[in-house]
N, C-alpha and C positions, 0 to 999 in steps of 0.2 A: 154562417152555415159552413160546416166542415166538409172538405172534399177528401175522399178516400181513394187511394190507388192500391189495387190488390195485385200482388205478384203471383206467378204460378205456384210458388212455395206456400204462399198464404192460403190459396185455394186447396192445395194438397194436404195442408196441415189438418183440415177437417175430415179427411178420409179415414174411415174405420177399416182396418185391414181384417181379413178373415184370419182366424188363428192358424198359425203354421210357420214354417221356416222360410226366411227371405234372405236374399243376398243384400248386404248393406255395405255402404262406404262411410268411413268415419270422416266427418266434415269439419268438426271443431271440438276442441277440448278446453274447458274453462274451469279454473279453480275458484272456489268461493267459500262462503260460510253458510251453513244450514240455518235457516231462520228459527226452526223449532228447537235446536239443540245448541246453537252457537259453535258447533264443531266444524272442522274443515270438511269440504266435500269437493268432488271432481265431477263435473257434468260433461258427458260425452254425447255429441250430436251425430246423427247418422242420416243418410238418405237411403231409402229403399231403392234397389236397382231392378227388382223383378216382382212378379206375382200380380195378384188381383185384390181389390178391396171387397168388402162384403156385398157390394152391389154388382160385382163382376167387372168393374172398370179396371183398367191397367193401373198398377200401383207404383211404377217407377216415379221417383221424385218425392214420395211421401216422407216427410221429415219425422224422425223419432229421436227421443233422448232417453238417457239413463243416467243415474247418479250413483257414484260410489263414494265410500267414506273410508279413510285409512283407519278409522275407529272400528270398522267391521270389514276387514279385508277379505274374509271368506266369500263375500258376495261377488268379488271381482275375479276369483280364480278361473272360472270357465272363460270369462272375457279375455284375461291375460293369456291363457293357454291357447285360445283361438288365434291369438296373434303370435304364437310360437314361444311363449315364455318358458314352457317346460316345468311348471310347478308340479312337483310330485308329493308323495306322502310325507317326505322329509321336510317339505316347505322350501322356500327360496326367498332371499332378501334382496332388496334394492330394485324391485320392479317399478318402473316409472310409467305412469299414465299421464302423458303430456303431449304437447304439440307435435312431437316426433312421430306419433302414430296417425296423424291426419293423412288421409288418402289410402290407408289400409282398408282391405275388404275382408269381410267375414260373413258367416251365416248367423242369423239371429232368430230365435223363436219368439214370435209376437203373440201375445194373448190380449184379450179384451178385459178391461176393468171398468168399474163405475167409480168415478171421482167427482164428488160434489154434484151428484145426480146426472152426470153425463158420461157416456161410454167413451173410453179412451184406449189407445194402443199402449201396451207395455211390453218392452223387450225383457223376456224372462229367462233366456238361456242363450248360449253362444257355442259355435263350432267353427273350426277352421274351414276354409273353402274346399279343401281336399287336395 
């Protein structure tokens, strides 16, 4: 018989957030290879610091992830600018998404999507904290 231990993060992972803007802290950055394309990807993990889930429960601690690819850098522009990169119409080279950004805080817009028949949280946009 298997014995399971559930952390607070495990429980929070199943929380579905109401669509809206949330304050988030970057908790981890991992490089890898996308299974579908075999191309490089960077996965950024966050924890939600404020707000409510769709049932009205406090949302702090809800873990979220997003993935960026250097093959499609445009999807990372608002994320990088929320961290102060200053990417303008002329572009900017050499922006790194790595462990050095862990601990940074920003605002993220969370929307709900259905993935494999299950509602999930997706971080769809980013803003600086102000």
